[in-house]
TIPAVO-281096 format. One line per 4 residues: number of its first residue (from 1); their letters; for each residue y negated, x negated, z negated of N, C-alpha, C. Coordinates in steps of 0.001 Angstrom, whole numbers. Layout:
BEGIN
NUM	a	Y X Z Y X Z Y X Z; ...
REM end
This chain:
BEGIN
1	vfde	101389 -26956 108877 99801 -26829 108450 100091 -25902 107433; 99439 -26512 106355 99281 -25967 103929 97471 -25604 104561; 96933 -25132 103510 95681 -25299 102914 95751 -26123 102139; 96544 -26637 101507 96801 -26778 100539 98021 -27969 99915
5	iqvd	97930 -29010 99589 98868 -29940 99026 98795 -30405 97785; 100330 -30474 96954 99925 -31009 95612 100356 -32397 95953; 100208 -33262 95665 100550 -35243 95652 100852 -35382 94355; 101875 -36523 93528 101246 -36798 92328 103227 -38513 92669
9	giyl	103127 -39349 91678 103726 -40238 91877 104748 -40331 90831; 105709 -40525 90645 107179 -40487 89516 107750 -41728 89001; 107487 -42402 88379 108419 -43423 88451 108983 -44092 87692; 110637 -43928 88034 112267 -43834 88020 112956 -45432 87583
13	rhgw	113264 -45622 86640 114471 -46337 86506 114496 -47306 87279; 114583 -48534 86821 115034 -49736 87994 113216 -49951 88674; 112033 -49577 88390 110648 -49808 89240 110223 -49000 89749; 111347 -47618 90480 111074 -47659 92188 109574 -46637 91479
17	clli	109322 -46010 92803 108218 -44885 92663 108150 -44229 94149; 108197 -42713 93485 108724 -41061 94169 107377 -41409 94316; 106798 -40765 95021 105653 -39955 95863 106086 -38973 96798; 105663 -37844 96062 106119 -36465 96417 104984 -35335 96783
21	aiah	104912 -34713 97987 104320 -34008 98323 104504 -32066 98330; 103655 -31670 97879 104302 -30027 97535 103189 -29499 97892; 104168 -27749 98628 103362 -26802 98903 103543 -25609 99227; 103191 -24598 98408 104148 -23318 98341 105106 -23374 97338
25	grvi	104457 -24348 95975 105370 -24929 95916 107026 -25504 95836; 106577 -26029 96725 108072 -26962 97454 108405 -28301 98421; 109018 -29068 98273 108832 -30751 98752 108440 -29535 99597; 107535 -30561 100418 107824 -30913 101746 107966 -32727 102850
29	gwqw	106943 -33389 101390 107557 -34860 101623 108245 -35633 101000; 108084 -37087 101506 108522 -37887 100193 108719 -39551 100651; 108477 -40385 99447 108089 -41613 99796 108742 -42743 98821; 109991 -43147 99283 110156 -44594 97788 109184 -45993 97561
33	cdre	108346 -46163 96784 107863 -47184 96762 107290 -47870 95833; 106833 -49677 95245 106736 -50180 94413 106279 -49480 92918; 104575 -48482 93849 103858 -48412 93416 102736 -47313 93991; 101802 -46884 93521 100973 -45671 94444 99968 -46463 94441
37	kaea	100153 -47082 96166 99273 -47630 96509 98733 -47224 97683; 96896 -47395 98678 96953 -46305 99451 97910 -46952 100485; 99280 -47481 100693 99465 -47930 101500 100636 -46861 101773; 101538 -46996 100963 102401 -45856 100603 102308 -44822 100568
41	wtvl	100781 -44101 100555 100612 -42646 100692 100368 -42912 101750; 99238 -43681 102670 99387 -43773 103754 100506 -42798 105129; 101931 -43398 104345 102808 -43534 104977 103373 -41556 105099; 103218 -41576 103791 103810 -40206 103267 102194 -39015 104179
45	lqhf	101203 -40023 104002 99954 -37921 104169 100043 -38537 106012; 101105 -39100 107239 100852 -38587 108071 101844 -37808 108442; 102756 -37357 108147 104091 -36765 108818 102631 -35165 108719; 101546 -34773 108451 101614 -34052 107880 99021 -32961 108335
49	pepk	98712 -32654 108826 97791 -32441 109989 96374 -32361 108301; 95927 -32175 107734 94953 -32980 106683 94640 -31056 106681; 94735 -30759 105489 94629 -29569 104813 93689 -29475 104403; 93002 -28282 103730 91383 -28391 102708 91802 -28453 101675
53	vvvt	91955 -28913 101328 92399 -29543 99721 94137 -29890 99220; 93808 -31494 98607 94937 -31522 98447 94540 -32041 97087; 96067 -31504 95363 95468 -31677 94227 96607 -33069 93793; 95780 -33485 93103 95972 -34819 92543 96251 -35231 91658
57	dggs	96084 -36218 90457 95973 -36964 89534 94645 -37748 89708; 94451 -38673 90724 93447 -39043 90908 93778 -40504 90654; 94777 -40915 91012 94878 -42495 91612 94618 -42548 92053; 93262 -44122 91746 92659 -45236 93180 94088 -45157 94065
61	glmk	94693 -46031 94490 95770 -45334 96210 95339 -43748 96538; 95723 -43251 95508 95535 -41980 96799 94320 -41657 96921; 93534 -41634 96083 92228 -42138 96445 91812 -42996 98226; 91826 -43731 97550 91473 -44730 99721 92920 -44232 100354
65	alke	93861 -43996 100737 94680 -43380 100461 93471 -42184 101893; 93225 -41264 100873 92754 -39830 101950 91119 -40199 101999; 90656 -41321 101819 88931 -41568 102098 89530 -41765 103653; 90974 -42600 103655 90834 -43395 105462 91336 -42427 105509
69	fwpn	92305 -41522 105624 93709 -40841 106873 92892 -39136 107024; 92688 -39232 104905 91866 -37314 105510 90358 -36879 104868; 89936 -37944 106066 88482 -37787 104849 87313 -36750 105059; 87734 -36155 104696 87223 -34287 105027 87585 -33355 104119
73	vkiq	88884 -34261 103351 89548 -32726 102975 88769 -32453 101682; 89397 -31959 100846 88885 -30891 98918 89145 -32114 98020; 88861 -32477 97295 90306 -33330 96007 89446 -32880 94927; 91008 -31190 94726 90669 -31035 93476 91687 -31900 92221
77	rclv	91172 -32174 90837 92051 -33212 89850 92928 -31885 89018; 93983 -32520 89316 94741 -31675 88649 94792 -31836 87025; 94386 -29580 86637 94287 -29966 85125 95479 -30441 84476; 97304 -29947 84249 97098 -30462 83661 96951 -31878 83673
81	hiqh	97006 -32733 84753 96991 -34657 84590 95231 -34584 83044; 94162 -34240 83591 92813 -33296 82913 93675 -33196 81899; 94655 -32484 81164 94272 -31668 79862 95069 -33211 79546; 96320 -34576 80040 96865 -35167 79393 95951 -36286 79327
85	nvrt	95194 -36800 80102 93796 -37414 80100 93449 -37552 78502; 92706 -36197 78718 92663 -35562 77216 92632 -36407 76069; 94207 -35491 76124 95532 -35687 74922 95417 -36930 74447; 94805 -38220 75833 95563 -39960 75394 94763 -40506 75047
89	yltl	93860 -39946 75221 91748 -40749 74366 91977 -40002 73018; 91333 -38904 73208 90551 -37805 72460 91676 -37807 70535; 93831 -37903 70752 94655 -37219 70681 95128 -36147 70295; 95636 -35874 69862 95806 -34629 69392 95246 -33398 68556
93	nprl	95003 -34695 67497 94036 -33780 66708 92743 -34969 66314; 91145 -34990 67193 90128 -35744 67602 89680 -35154 65857; 88548 -36195 65062 88292 -36490 63806 86787 -35321 64143; 86500 -36178 65486 84528 -35424 65350 84837 -34627 66600
97	pagk	83081 -33795 66001 82973 -32942 66701 83218 -32491 68117; 82644 -33040 68276 82478 -33509 69797 84284 -33600 70818; 84957 -34345 69176 86442 -34847 70581 87191 -33268 70162; 86821 -32076 69459 87298 -30844 68883 86711 -29941 69715
101	slrr	85930 -30827 70185 84826 -29427 70962 85361 -29739 72899; 85884 -30512 72863 85864 -31534 73994 88255 -31430 74491; 88276 -30860 73214 89518 -31349 73120 90342 -29341 73325; 88949 -28511 72740 89853 -27095 72933 89484 -27038 74478
105	lslk	88037 -27895 75034 88024 -26984 76365 88867 -27465 77955; 89767 -28737 77370 90803 -29451 77835 91476 -28512 77747; 91532 -27297 76877 92946 -26743 76562 93360 -25144 77102; 91919 -25256 77401 91235 -24034 78468 91450 -23908 80421
109	ltki	91215 -25202 80044 91426 -25354 81423 93323 -24422 82925; 93891 -24889 82011 94696 -24228 82925 95740 -22539 83115; 93793 -22441 81920 93930 -20702 81535 93338 -19913 82614; 92485 -20772 83747 91104 -20057 84314 91783 -20094 85473
113	qtqe	90981 -18579 86317 92605 -18497 86753 90915 -17096 88004; 90257 -17163 87406 88827 -17150 89225 87960 -18158 88893; 87268 -17649 89915 86259 -18776 89803 84718 -18254 89675; 84347 -17492 88944 83449 -17549 87440 83575 -17365 86085
117	a	85262 -17568 85758 85267 -18488 84833 85039 -20193 84595
REM end
């Protein structure tokens, strides 16, 4: 039983995807698939009781599986994935003031240590 589980998919050569579940810094389960679809996530998640929180990149296949399989779980977006998404859309050197401000905020996300922060 875990309070928090982190999940993500890793794409490897030759088109395979490996879904991984992590708790307390250790891999607790994995599932091979062709892509991150709800059915593959459900196969992985069914091995664990519903945790309090799932940390995820917010992929649509996982979100569908969570809604159906663990309907009461709280979802936390992965801060590193948020930073990556911001960097993708704004680049490393945004030109506009709003983009620069968003980029600075995104870099502070992984430095948050308290709920108040």
